[in-house]
C-alpha positions, 0 to 999 in steps of 0.5 A, spaced: 500 500 500 502 506 498 502 512 503 503 519 503 507 518 510 512 513 506 513 518 500 520 522 500 519 529 501 524 533 496 522 540 497 526 545 500 525 546 507 527 551 513 529 549 520 525 554 525 525 552 533 528 545 531 522 543 526 523 542 519 518 546 515 516 547 508 520 553 505 514 554 500 507 555 501 505 551 494 509 545 496 506 545 503 499 546 499 501 540 495 503 535 500 496 538 504 492 536 498 495 529 498 495 528 506 488 530 506 486 525 501 489 519 504 486 521 511 480 523 509 480 530 512 480 537 511 487 540 511 490 547 510 497 550 511 499 555 516 506 559 516 510 558 523 516 562 523 520 562 517 516 556 514 510 552 512 506 546 516 500 542 514 494 543 519 488 538 520 483 535 524 483 527 525 478 524 529 476 530 533 484 532 534 487 538 531 494 535 528 500 539 525 505 535 520 512 537 518 518 534 515 523 529 519 528 525 515 524 527 508 518 524 510 511 527 513 511 527 521 506 529 526 509 534 530 507 538 537 506 546 536 510 549 542 
């Protein structure tokens, strides 16, 4: 089974407060569209510091995704 979580993220990234984020809004939006389709939820992108992260709500829980090791990973906003 193909999953968006196994796909490599080769888009340009920035590090902000120890989190690897998308550098460009359009790259984040492309990944948000894929993630939303897979998880069957509405996703948006928001700027965090100097980069962009993906936001959504899965099973009633607000979630944020960024990048770790060229893969999408859920993160905590601190």
